[in-house]
Backbone as JSON, one array per atom type, in Angstrom:
{
  "sequence": "XXXXXXXXXXXXXXXXXXXXXXXXXXXXXXXXXXXXXXXXXXXXXXXXXXXXXXXXXXXXXXXXXXXXXXXXXXXXXXXXXXXXXXXXXXXXXXXXXXXXXXXXXXXXXXXXXXXXXXXXXXXXXXXXXXXXXXXXXXXXXXXXXXXXXXXXXXXXXXXXXXXXXXXXXXXXXXXXXXXXXXXXXXXXXXXXXXXXXXXXXXXXXXXXXXXXXXXXXXXXXXXXXXXXXXXXXXXXXXXXXXXXXXXXXXXXXXXXXXXXXXXXXXXXX",
  "N": [[-28.41, 4.69, 13.09], [-26.31, 2.65, 15.01], [-23.7, 0.27, 15.84], [-21.56, -1.03, 18.3], [-18.38, -2.41, 17.71], [-16.48, -5.07, 18.75], [-13.44, -6.91, 19.38], [-13.14, -10.48, 18.83], [-13.86, -9.62, 15.43], [-14.21, -10.81, 13.0], [-16.34, -12.46, 12.09], [-18.43, -10.64, 11.81], [-17.43, -9.06, 9.75], [-17.29, -10.98, 7.68], [-20.01, -11.53, 7.39], [-20.99, -9.1, 6.37], [-19.6, -9.03, 3.94], [-20.78, -11.2, 2.58], [-23.44, -10.4, 2.43], [-23.53, -8.1, 0.92], [-24.74, -6.48, -2.01], [-24.25, -4.7, -4.07], [-21.88, -3.0, -3.86], [-18.56, -3.11, -2.48], [-16.35, -1.46, -0.54], [-13.12, -1.12, 0.52], [-10.7, -0.08, 2.87], [-7.53, -0.26, 4.05], [-4.38, -0.09, 5.52], [-2.67, -2.35, 5.65], [-2.67, -5.73, 4.43], [-3.18, -9.24, 4.48], [-2.45, -12.38, 2.84], [-4.2, -14.52, 3.49], [-6.53, -13.17, 4.33], [-7.23, -11.77, 1.99], [-7.89, -13.88, 0.29], [-10.11, -14.85, 1.67], [-11.88, -12.69, 1.38], [-12.2, -12.65, -1.44], [-13.47, -15.09, -1.78], [-15.92, -14.8, -0.58], [-17.6, -12.83, -1.55], [-19.96, -11.61, -3.95], [-19.38, -12.12, -7.43], [-20.2, -10.2, -9.22], [-20.09, -7.73, -8.07], [-19.09, -4.3, -7.44], [-16.04, -4.01, -6.35], [-13.6, -2.53, -4.39], [-10.3, -1.54, -3.31], [-8.2, 0.12, -1.06], [-4.9, 0.64, -0.13], [-1.66, 0.89, 1.51], [0.91, 0.96, -0.46], [3.96, 0.25, 0.08], [7.32, -0.6, -0.29], [8.66, -1.39, 1.99], [6.62, -2.34, 3.65], [6.0, -4.84, 2.62], [8.44, -6.1, 2.74], [8.95, -6.41, 5.48], [6.83, -7.99, 6.13], [4.35, -6.95, 6.8], [2.32, -6.6, 4.98], [1.1, -8.63, 2.24], [2.32, -9.28, -0.96], [1.16, -11.23, -2.53], [-1.46, -11.14, -1.71], [-2.43, -8.89, -2.99], [-2.17, -9.7, -5.59], [-4.13, -11.69, -5.66], [-6.41, -10.09, -5.46], [-6.25, -8.58, -7.88], [-6.53, -10.67, -9.71], [-9.13, -11.37, -9.2], [-10.49, -9.2, -10.1], [-10.66, -6.96, -8.44], [-10.57, -3.58, -7.93], [-7.74, -1.58, -7.32], [-6.01, 0.83, -5.36], [-3.18, 2.8, -4.31], [-2.32, 4.55, -1.38], [-0.04, 6.32, 0.19], [0.07, 7.61, 2.71], [-2.04, 6.52, 4.06], [-3.8, 5.7, 6.96], [-6.16, 5.14, 8.1], [-8.74, 2.71, 8.75], [-11.39, 1.66, 7.14], [-14.61, 0.63, 5.93], [-17.05, 0.01, 3.43], [-20.14, -1.37, 2.81], [-22.55, -1.62, 0.65], [-25.19, -0.1, 2.11], [-24.08, 0.02, 4.58], [-21.53, 0.86, 6.89], [-18.28, 0.39, 8.26], [-16.08, 1.47, 10.69], [-12.96, 1.09, 12.06], [-10.23, 0.06, 14.23], [-8.81, -2.03, 13.27], [-6.65, -3.7, 10.98], [-6.76, -5.46, 7.78], [-5.87, -8.14, 8.5], [-4.92, -11.26, 10.08], [-4.42, -10.67, 12.78], [-5.68, -8.16, 13.04], [-8.36, -8.79, 12.58], [-8.97, -10.9, 14.29], [-7.15, -11.49, 16.48], [-5.93, -9.28, 17.83], [-6.73, -6.68, 20.24], [-9.16, -4.85, 19.11], [-11.23, -2.04, 18.19], [-14.32, -0.63, 17.23], [-16.91, 0.81, 15.11], [-20.11, 0.19, 13.68], [-22.12, 1.48, 11.17], [-25.39, 2.39, 10.08], [-26.79, 4.5, 8.8], [-27.53, 7.86, 7.64], [-24.95, 8.82, 7.56], [-23.43, 6.97, 6.24], [-23.46, 7.46, 3.5], [-21.93, 9.75, 3.37], [-19.47, 8.73, 4.18], [-19.05, 6.92, 2.1], [-18.8, 8.72, -0.07], [-16.47, 10.11, 0.72], [-14.65, 8.0, 0.61], [-14.66, 7.39, -2.17], [-13.73, 9.8, -3.17], [-11.07, 9.71, -2.36], [-10.26, 7.35, -3.66], [-10.63, 7.98, -6.36], [-8.87, 10.01, -6.81], [-6.47, 11.24, -8.93], [-3.81, 11.38, -8.22], [-3.28, 9.23, -6.67], [-1.9, 6.17, -7.19], [-2.74, 3.36, -9.33], [-2.63, -0.05, -8.36], [-0.87, -2.21, -10.07], [-0.38, -5.33, -11.9], [2.18, -5.34, -13.01], [3.64, -3.61, -11.35], [3.46, -4.99, -8.94], [4.88, -7.32, -9.63], [7.45, -6.26, -10.15], [8.11, -5.26, -7.6], [8.22, -7.69, -6.27], [10.43, -8.87, -7.53], [12.52, -7.26, -6.57], [12.34, -7.8, -3.81], [12.93, -10.5, -3.8], [15.59, -10.42, -4.25], [17.0, -9.99, -2.0], [17.87, -10.96, 1.38], [15.33, -12.13, 3.65], [13.92, -9.89, 6.01], [15.3, -9.82, 9.26], [13.55, -10.82, 12.05], [12.83, -9.49, 15.35], [14.17, -11.19, 18.24], [11.87, -12.63, 19.56], [10.04, -14.83, 21.45], [7.37, -16.57, 20.26], [4.38, -18.26, 19.43], [2.92, -18.05, 17.02], [3.93, -16.66, 14.1], [2.58, -14.75, 12.6], [1.22, -13.29, 14.48], [3.32, -11.99, 15.71], [4.11, -10.3, 13.62], [1.9, -8.57, 13.55], [2.15, -7.38, 16.06], [4.55, -5.98, 15.75], [3.89, -4.27, 13.61], [2.04, -2.57, 14.76], [3.52, -0.87, 16.24], [4.73, 1.29, 15.04], [6.96, 0.64, 13.3], [9.86, 1.38, 11.35], [9.04, 2.85, 8.28], [10.56, 2.68, 6.05], [12.23, 0.97, 3.41], [14.58, -1.49, 4.09], [16.21, -3.29, 2.87], [18.49, -2.94, 1.43], [20.17, -0.95, -1.02], [21.32, -2.14, -3.19], [19.73, -4.29, -4.0], [17.66, -2.95, -5.13], [18.79, -1.4, -7.23], [19.82, -3.38, -8.97], [17.52, -4.39, -10.06], [16.34, -2.44, -11.5], [16.27, -0.59, -14.57], [17.81, 1.32, -17.23], [16.41, 4.54, -17.56], [15.01, 4.49, -15.12], [16.77, 3.28, -13.29], [18.92, 5.09, -13.49], [17.84, 7.55, -12.59], [17.16, 6.8, -10.0], [19.73, 6.33, -8.97], [20.67, 8.93, -9.01], [19.06, 9.99, -7.01], [20.19, 8.73, -4.84], [22.42, 10.24, -4.41], [21.53, 12.54, -3.25], [21.57, 14.29, -0.19], [19.57, 14.34, 1.81], [16.59, 12.82, 3.23], [14.11, 13.92, 2.63], [13.35, 15.7, -0.23], [13.5, 18.09, -2.92], [12.02, 18.7, -6.16], [13.54, 20.45, -7.65], [16.08, 20.04, -6.6], [16.66, 17.56, -7.66], [16.65, 18.14, -10.33], [19.14, 19.19, -10.71], [20.73, 17.25, -11.69], [20.29, 17.17, -14.37], [21.98, 17.67, -16.65], [23.82, 15.61, -16.41], [22.16, 13.34, -16.74], [21.35, 13.83, -19.31], [23.66, 13.36, -20.74], [23.88, 10.63, -20.39], [21.67, 9.8, -21.75], [21.56, 10.76, -24.62], [19.8, 10.99, -26.74], [17.44, 11.9, -25.83], [15.72, 14.8, -25.28], [14.02, 15.85, -23.49], [14.44, 16.01, -20.62], [13.66, 16.83, -18.0], [10.77, 16.31, -17.87], [11.05, 13.54, -18.13], [12.39, 12.83, -15.8], [10.41, 13.41, -13.9], [8.55, 11.52, -14.65], [9.87, 9.13, -13.97], [10.02, 9.42, -11.23], [7.34, 9.15, -10.6], [7.02, 6.44, -11.2], [8.73, 5.28, -9.28], [7.36, 6.09, -7.04], [4.97, 4.59, -7.39], [6.04, 2.11, -6.99], [6.56, 2.13, -4.35], [8.8, 3.35, -3.23], [9.25, 6.01, -3.17], [7.68, 8.79, -1.74], [5.15, 11.14, -2.38], [4.96, 14.27, -1.02], [4.18, 17.09, -0.94], [3.28, 19.28, -3.69], [6.06, 19.1, -5.72], [7.72, 18.27, -3.68], [9.29, 15.55, -2.07], [9.73, 12.28, -0.54], [12.16, 9.95, 0.48], [11.79, 6.43, 0.63], [13.46, 4.45, 1.63], [16.39, 3.06, 3.26]],
  "CA": [[-28.29, 3.49, 13.9], [-24.93, 2.2, 15.05], [-23.38, -0.87, 16.7], [-20.16, -1.1, 18.71], [-17.7, -3.63, 17.28], [-15.37, -5.47, 19.6], [-12.7, -8.08, 18.89], [-12.84, -10.6, 17.39], [-14.99, -9.15, 14.62], [-14.13, -11.45, 11.68], [-17.66, -12.94, 11.67], [-19.19, -9.47, 11.35], [-16.86, -8.72, 8.46], [-17.74, -12.0, 6.73], [-21.45, -11.35, 7.16], [-21.16, -7.95, 5.48], [-19.12, -9.44, 2.62], [-21.75, -12.1, 1.95], [-24.74, -9.75, 2.24], [-23.45, -6.95, -0.01], [-25.35, -6.77, -3.31], [-23.83, -3.76, -5.1], [-20.49, -2.59, -3.8], [-17.75, -3.3, -1.28], [-15.21, -0.55, -0.59], [-12.25, -1.48, 1.63], [-9.49, 0.74, 3.06], [-6.71, -0.8, 5.14], [-2.97, 0.03, 5.13], [-2.04, -3.66, 5.53], [-3.54, -6.87, 4.15], [-2.48, -10.51, 4.36], [-2.97, -13.27, 1.81], [-5.34, -15.26, 4.01], [-7.71, -12.29, 4.33], [-7.6, -11.5, 0.6], [-8.58, -15.08, -0.2], [-11.42, -14.88, 2.33], [-12.71, -11.67, 0.73], [-12.52, -13.09, -2.79], [-14.34, -16.26, -1.75], [-17.18, -14.55, 0.12], [-18.41, -11.75, -2.12], [-20.49, -11.9, -5.29], [-18.45, -11.74, -8.5], [-20.72, -9.08, -10.01], [-20.04, -6.49, -7.29], [-18.03, -3.31, -7.58], [-15.19, -4.18, -5.17], [-12.42, -1.67, -4.47], [-9.41, -1.66, -2.15], [-7.15, 1.13, -0.9], [-3.9, 0.25, 0.85], [-0.42, 1.66, 1.46], [1.89, 0.12, -1.17], [5.33, 0.64, 0.34], [8.16, -1.78, -0.35], [8.99, -1.78, 3.36], [5.51, -3.1, 4.23], [6.09, -6.22, 2.15], [9.73, -6.63, 3.19], [8.85, -6.83, 6.88], [5.71, -8.9, 6.3], [3.12, -6.31, 7.25], [1.37, -6.91, 3.92], [1.53, -9.67, 1.31], [2.12, -9.01, -2.38], [0.24, -12.24, -3.07], [-2.83, -10.7, -1.43], [-2.79, -7.94, -4.04], [-2.35, -10.52, -6.81], [-5.46, -12.31, -5.56], [-7.4, -9.06, -5.78], [-6.23, -8.29, -9.32], [-7.08, -11.84, -10.39], [-10.58, -11.35, -9.0], [-10.99, -7.93, -10.62], [-10.82, -5.94, -7.41], [-9.83, -2.37, -8.31], [-6.86, -1.26, -6.2], [-5.23, 2.06, -5.37], [-2.23, 2.97, -3.21], [-2.25, 5.86, -0.72], [1.08, 6.09, 1.11], [-0.17, 8.1, 4.07], [-3.26, 5.93, 4.62], [-3.75, 5.09, 8.29], [-7.54, 4.77, 8.46], [-9.3, 1.42, 8.36], [-12.83, 1.82, 7.05], [-15.16, -0.28, 4.94], [-18.44, 0.31, 3.07], [-20.86, -2.49, 2.19], [-23.85, -1.06, 0.29], [-25.65, 0.97, 3.0], [-23.47, -0.19, 5.9], [-20.12, 1.24, 6.96], [-17.55, 0.02, 9.47], [-14.84, 2.2, 10.99], [-12.35, 0.31, 13.13], [-8.78, 0.17, 14.38], [-8.2, -3.27, 12.8], [-6.26, -3.93, 9.6], [-7.26, -6.7, 7.18], [-4.88, -9.16, 8.83], [-5.44, -12.13, 11.15], [-4.41, -9.93, 14.05], [-6.69, -7.09, 13.03], [-9.73, -9.34, 12.57], [-9.23, -11.93, 15.3], [-6.26, -11.68, 17.64], [-5.67, -8.05, 18.57], [-7.88, -5.97, 20.83], [-9.54, -3.75, 18.23], [-12.5, -1.42, 18.6], [-14.85, 0.14, 16.11], [-18.34, 1.09, 15.09], [-20.8, -0.11, 12.43], [-23.16, 2.49, 10.96], [-26.42, 2.11, 9.08], [-27.63, 5.7, 8.71], [-27.18, 8.8, 6.57], [-23.51, 9.04, 7.53], [-22.8, 6.01, 5.33], [-23.26, 8.1, 2.2], [-20.78, 10.65, 3.51], [-18.27, 7.87, 4.2], [-18.88, 6.42, 0.73], [-18.28, 9.82, -0.88], [-15.07, 10.33, 1.11], [-13.87, 6.88, 0.07], [-14.53, 7.54, -3.61], [-12.87, 10.96, -3.42], [-9.7, 9.22, -2.22], [-9.99, 6.35, -4.68], [-10.62, 8.59, -7.7], [-7.83, 11.03, -6.89], [-5.46, 10.77, -9.9], [-2.48, 11.33, -7.6], [-3.13, 7.93, -6.01], [-1.69, 5.25, -8.32], [-3.33, 2.02, -9.39], [-1.71, -1.15, -8.06], [-0.93, -3.06, -11.24], [0.4, -6.57, -11.85], [3.57, -5.03, -13.32], [4.26, -3.05, -10.15], [3.56, -6.1, -7.98], [5.96, -8.2, -10.09], [8.73, -5.58, -9.94], [8.37, -5.27, -6.15], [8.59, -9.05, -5.93], [11.8, -9.07, -8.01], [13.43, -6.6, -5.62], [12.31, -8.52, -2.53], [13.59, -11.79, -3.98], [17.03, -10.18, -4.4], [17.59, -9.68, -0.69], [17.4, -11.85, 2.44], [14.19, -11.67, 4.41], [14.27, -9.11, 7.2], [15.38, -10.58, 10.51], [12.62, -10.35, 13.06], [13.39, -9.5, 16.7], [14.18, -12.5, 18.88], [10.75, -12.71, 20.5], [9.48, -16.17, 21.39], [5.93, -16.52, 20.1], [3.98, -19.46, 18.69], [2.4, -17.73, 15.69], [4.7, -15.52, 13.58], [1.67, -13.71, 12.13], [0.94, -12.43, 15.63], [4.49, -11.14, 15.89], [4.05, -9.25, 12.62], [0.91, -7.58, 13.97], [2.73, -6.64, 17.18], [5.54, -5.04, 15.21], [3.24, -3.27, 12.76], [1.3, -1.63, 15.58], [4.45, -0.06, 17.04], [5.38, 2.29, 14.19], [8.23, 0.23, 12.75], [10.31, 2.25, 10.27], [8.33, 2.61, 7.04], [11.51, 2.7, 4.95], [12.76, -0.31, 3.0], [15.94, -1.64, 4.62], [16.82, -4.48, 2.27], [19.72, -2.59, 0.72], [19.94, -0.31, -2.32], [21.8, -3.02, -4.27], [18.61, -5.09, -4.48], [16.83, -2.05, -5.95], [19.52, -1.02, -8.45], [19.96, -4.5, -9.91], [16.23, -4.71, -10.65], [15.88, -1.31, -12.3], [17.05, -0.44, -15.79], [17.73, 2.54, -18.03], [16.07, 5.78, -16.87], [14.59, 4.24, -13.73], [17.98, 3.07, -12.49], [19.74, 6.3, -13.49], [17.22, 8.55, -11.7], [17.32, 6.3, -8.63], [21.11, 6.57, -8.54], [20.76, 10.37, -8.7], [18.45, 10.18, -5.7], [21.14, 8.27, -3.82], [23.41, 11.28, -4.19], [20.94, 13.62, -2.47], [21.94, 14.01, 1.2], [18.45, 14.3, 2.74], [15.48, 11.92, 2.9], [13.1, 14.77, 1.99], [14.04, 16.46, -1.27], [12.64, 18.83, -3.86], [12.22, 18.42, -7.58], [14.64, 21.3, -8.11], [17.33, 19.38, -6.23], [16.89, 16.47, -8.6], [16.92, 18.74, -11.64], [20.57, 19.49, -10.78], [21.38, 16.15, -12.43], [19.77, 17.18, -15.74], [23.07, 17.53, -17.62], [24.36, 14.25, -16.25], [21.22, 12.4, -17.35], [21.33, 14.08, -20.75], [24.83, 12.68, -21.3], [23.58, 9.2, -20.39], [20.59, 9.56, -22.71], [21.7, 11.91, -25.54], [18.7, 11.05, -27.72], [16.25, 12.44, -25.17], [15.88, 16.22, -24.98], [12.98, 16.24, -22.52], [14.96, 15.34, -19.43], [12.87, 17.13, -16.81], [9.58, 15.47, -17.85], [11.45, 12.14, -17.93], [12.68, 12.71, -14.37], [9.13, 13.36, -13.19], [7.94, 10.22, -14.98], [10.54, 8.08, -13.18], [9.59, 9.61, -9.84], [6.01, 8.53, -10.49], [7.22, 4.99, -11.17], [9.29, 4.93, -7.97], [6.24, 6.24, -6.11], [4.1, 3.43, -7.55], [6.76, 0.95, -6.46], [6.64, 2.26, -2.89], [10.14, 3.78, -2.84], [9.22, 7.47, -3.04], [6.37, 9.31, -1.35], [4.88, 12.54, -2.73], [4.49, 14.98, 0.17], [3.46, 18.26, -1.46], [3.77, 19.5, -5.05], [7.49, 19.4, -5.83], [8.46, 17.79, -2.51], [9.22, 14.1, -2.03], [10.41, 11.62, 0.59], [12.71, 8.63, 0.19], [11.24, 5.36, 1.46], [14.46, 3.39, 1.85], [17.55, 3.47, 4.07]],
  "C": [[-26.84, 3.0, 13.86], [-24.78, 1.04, 16.03], [-21.9, -0.81, 17.03], [-19.59, -2.44, 18.25], [-16.5, -3.89, 18.17], [-14.68, -6.7, 19.01], [-13.21, -9.36, 19.56], [-14.07, -10.21, 16.57], [-14.98, -9.74, 13.2], [-15.5, -11.91, 11.2], [-18.55, -11.8, 11.17], [-18.72, -9.06, 9.96], [-17.33, -9.69, 7.39], [-19.22, -11.84, 6.39], [-21.71, -10.2, 6.19], [-20.7, -8.27, 4.06], [-20.2, -10.24, 1.88], [-23.06, -11.4, 1.63], [-24.71, -8.6, 1.24], [-23.96, -7.35, -1.39], [-24.86, -5.84, -4.42], [-22.34, -3.43, -5.04], [-19.87, -2.88, -2.43], [-16.52, -2.42, -1.44], [-14.38, -0.75, 0.68], [-11.03, -0.56, 1.67], [-8.75, 0.22, 4.28], [-5.25, -0.69, 4.72], [-2.32, -1.33, 4.85], [-3.09, -4.72, 5.2], [-2.68, -8.11, 3.98], [-3.2, -11.42, 3.37], [-4.22, -14.01, 2.27], [-6.62, -14.43, 3.96], [-8.17, -11.99, 2.91], [-8.34, -12.68, 0.0], [-9.98, -15.18, 0.39], [-12.38, -13.89, 1.67], [-13.15, -12.14, -0.65], [-13.53, -14.23, -2.8], [-15.74, -15.96, -1.21], [-17.96, -13.35, -0.39], [-18.83, -12.11, -3.55], [-19.55, -11.35, -6.37], [-18.9, -10.51, -9.27], [-20.59, -7.73, -9.3], [-18.92, -5.56, -7.74], [-17.21, -3.36, -6.29], [-13.92, -3.36, -5.37], [-11.61, -1.8, -3.18], [-8.37, -0.56, -2.2], [-6.19, 0.63, 0.18], [-2.69, 1.17, 0.73], [0.67, 0.78, 0.85], [3.27, 0.72, -0.96], [6.17, -0.63, 0.36], [8.49, -2.3, 1.04], [7.88, -2.62, 3.98], [5.56, -4.57, 3.84], [7.39, -6.88, 2.64], [9.64, -7.15, 4.62], [7.61, -7.67, 7.16], [4.43, -8.28, 6.81], [1.99, -6.59, 6.28], [1.97, -7.98, 3.02], [1.28, -9.23, -0.13], [1.13, -9.99, -3.0], [-1.22, -11.88, -2.79], [-3.31, -9.76, -2.53], [-2.96, -8.66, -5.38], [-3.73, -11.18, -6.82], [-6.53, -11.3, -5.94], [-7.41, -8.74, -7.28], [-6.81, -9.45, -10.12], [-8.6, -11.85, -10.32], [-11.2, -10.0, -9.34], [-11.4, -6.94, -9.53], [-9.97, -4.74, -7.82], [-9.04, -1.88, -7.1], [-6.12, 0.05, -6.42], [-4.29, 2.07, -4.16], [-2.26, 4.41, -2.71], [-1.21, 5.74, 0.39], [0.79, 6.51, 2.54], [-1.5, 7.59, 4.65], [-2.99, 5.33, 5.99], [-5.12, 4.6, 8.71], [-7.86, 3.36, 7.99], [-10.82, 1.59, 8.35], [-13.36, 1.09, 5.82], [-16.63, 0.07, 4.7], [-19.01, -0.9, 2.34], [-22.28, -2.0, 1.88], [-24.21, 0.1, 1.22], [-25.15, 0.8, 4.43], [-22.01, 0.22, 5.84], [-19.53, 0.78, 8.29], [-16.29, 0.87, 9.55], [-14.21, 1.51, 12.19], [-10.85, 0.56, 13.19], [-8.06, -1.0, 13.73], [-7.88, -3.28, 11.32], [-6.87, -5.24, 9.08], [-6.18, -7.78, 7.26], [-5.49, -10.08, 9.88], [-5.46, -11.44, 12.51], [-5.51, -8.9, 14.12], [-8.11, -7.6, 13.12], [-10.01, -10.26, 13.77], [-8.43, -11.79, 16.59], [-6.01, -10.43, 18.47], [-6.93, -7.55, 19.27], [-8.14, -4.74, 19.95], [-10.9, -3.22, 18.67], [-13.01, -0.58, 17.44], [-16.35, 0.33, 16.21], [-18.89, 0.73, 13.71], [-22.0, 0.81, 12.32], [-24.13, 2.04, 9.89], [-27.35, 3.32, 8.97], [-27.1, 6.62, 7.61], [-25.67, 9.07, 6.47], [-22.8, 8.11, 6.55], [-22.53, 6.64, 3.97], [-22.1, 9.09, 2.23], [-19.48, 9.86, 3.48], [-17.99, 7.33, 2.8], [-18.26, 7.49, -0.18], [-16.81, 10.08, -0.56], [-14.17, 9.23, 0.55], [-13.61, 7.08, -1.42], [-13.68, 8.75, -3.99], [-11.39, 10.55, -3.33], [-9.36, 8.28, -3.38], [-9.83, 6.99, -6.06], [-9.59, 9.69, -7.86], [-6.72, 10.54, -7.83], [-4.05, 10.71, -9.34], [-2.22, 10.0, -6.89], [-3.05, 6.84, -7.07], [-2.45, 3.94, -8.18], [-2.26, 0.98, -9.09], [-1.85, -2.17, -9.18], [-0.13, -4.35, -11.04], [1.87, -6.31, -12.12], [4.31, -4.48, -12.11], [4.45, -4.13, -9.1], [4.74, -7.0, -8.35], [7.33, -7.56, -9.87], [9.09, -5.53, -8.45], [8.83, -6.66, -5.71], [10.02, -9.36, -6.37], [12.81, -8.47, -7.02], [13.5, -7.39, -4.32], [13.01, -9.87, -2.64], [15.1, -11.66, -4.11], [17.72, -9.92, -3.07], [17.06, -10.65, 0.35], [16.2, -11.25, 3.16], [14.65, -10.94, 5.66], [14.28, -9.99, 8.43], [14.43, -9.98, 11.53], [13.29, -10.36, 14.43], [13.25, -10.87, 17.34], [13.13, -12.54, 20.0], [10.13, -14.09, 20.36], [7.95, -16.09, 21.36], [5.51, -17.65, 19.18], [3.61, -19.14, 17.25], [3.11, -16.49, 15.16], [3.79, -14.41, 13.07], [1.29, -12.76, 13.26], [2.1, -11.48, 15.87], [4.48, -10.0, 14.88], [3.05, -8.18, 13.03], [1.42, -6.74, 15.13], [3.69, -5.57, 16.67], [4.88, -3.92, 14.42], [2.53, -2.21, 13.57], [2.21, -0.73, 16.41], [5.33, 0.81, 16.16], [6.79, 1.91, 13.76], [8.57, 1.12, 11.56], [9.64, 1.87, 8.95], [9.25, 2.56, 5.84], [12.07, 1.3, 4.68], [14.23, -0.42, 3.4], [16.65, -2.86, 4.04], [18.08, -4.2, 1.48], [19.45, -2.02, -0.67], [20.4, -1.19, -3.47], [20.65, -3.83, -4.86], [17.67, -4.26, -5.36], [17.51, -1.79, -7.28], [19.56, -2.16, -9.45], [18.65, -4.89, -10.57], [15.59, -3.54, -11.38], [16.76, -1.2, -13.54], [16.85, 0.94, -16.4], [17.41, 3.77, -17.16], [15.72, 5.56, -15.4], [15.81, 4.07, -12.83], [18.79, 4.37, -12.39], [19.16, 7.37, -12.57], [17.34, 8.09, -10.25], [18.74, 6.56, -8.13], [21.37, 8.06, -8.3], [20.17, 10.66, -7.32], [19.4, 9.75, -4.58], [22.18, 9.34, -3.48], [22.86, 12.47, -3.41], [21.13, 13.33, -0.99], [20.76, 13.8, 2.15], [17.35, 13.35, 2.27], [14.34, 12.68, 2.23], [13.82, 15.68, 1.0], [13.02, 17.14, -2.18], [12.95, 18.42, -5.28], [13.4, 19.23, -8.12], [16.0, 20.69, -7.76], [17.67, 18.26, -7.21], [17.21, 16.99, -10.0], [18.4, 19.11, -11.8], [21.3, 18.45, -11.63], [20.94, 16.12, -13.9], [20.87, 16.95, -16.77], [23.67, 16.13, -17.58], [23.47, 13.22, -16.95], [21.15, 12.59, -18.86], [22.52, 13.4, -21.43], [24.6, 11.17, -21.37], [22.55, 8.83, -21.44], [20.57, 10.7, -23.73], [20.56, 12.04, -26.55], [17.43, 11.67, -27.13], [16.5, 13.88, -24.76], [14.83, 16.72, -23.99], [13.31, 15.62, -21.17], [14.09, 15.6, -18.2], [11.55, 16.35, -16.77], [9.9, 13.99, -17.6], [11.78, 11.88, -16.46], [11.38, 12.57, -13.59], [8.43, 12.02, -13.44], [8.56, 9.1, -14.14], [10.2, 8.19, -11.69], [8.21, 9.0, -9.62], [6.12, 7.01, -10.42], [7.75, 4.56, -9.8], [8.27, 5.12, -6.86], [5.33, 5.01, -6.18], [4.72, 2.19, -6.93], [6.92, 1.01, -4.95], [8.01, 2.66, -2.39], [10.25, 5.29, -2.67], [7.79, 7.87, -2.66], [6.26, 10.77, -1.76], [4.3, 13.23, -1.49], [3.61, 16.17, -0.2], [3.96, 18.47, -2.88], [5.24, 19.91, -5.07], [8.33, 18.93, -4.67], [8.21, 16.3, -2.32], [9.99, 13.56, -0.82], [10.9, 10.25, 0.15], [12.11, 7.61, 1.15], [12.17, 4.16, 1.51], [15.57, 3.95, 2.71], [18.8, 2.87, 3.47]]
}
């Protein structure tokens, strides 16, 4: 059994939140603070609530997502994971699933023309399994309070991104317009704001990355700096594992994306 979902669909979303008795699984690349508060206020505290999003520093810099929304989820014990290449928006509420084009933003729920489908049949279990396969993948990092705080430090070190000079009454609508037109996913707030908020190994590995000429790079290219890093940290003889560890941190922070084993992509300009 299925139902077509047309905009605005916020009331349908709220109804599913309130009726869920066991679990709520949410996947949306972008989320705003207002929506996170709505979710926290309208679901039972005893539920297994999970959220998958795309934690990229650029998304917060240009206002596509709110770091405070993720703080609200952590405060309310919502388990969160980051998947950089997430584009799907799908949600599971017990035995009901929704697949839609709308993000968990005011535009996605109310203002944009979105379209989707709500399912209540055997396919829901398949969707649930697919969701959990993504969520439980160890390559997808947990969104922790420490990572949120570090991202906030970097963002506070640079001026807010200038939005295009488009006259519109509600800035949140402008953000949704921009987000739906494939704005550059790379952080453009300047490398200085990153460097001044990193320390020790994290800063040193990031500065090595700055010396690589291409946005897509291999682990072997970064290993070229092994001797240089060993001189900076003479007490550490396990430089290659330390490099990989710092890459994982920069991935969690939304500055590096893992493409394939040994291949990475810079998420800043």
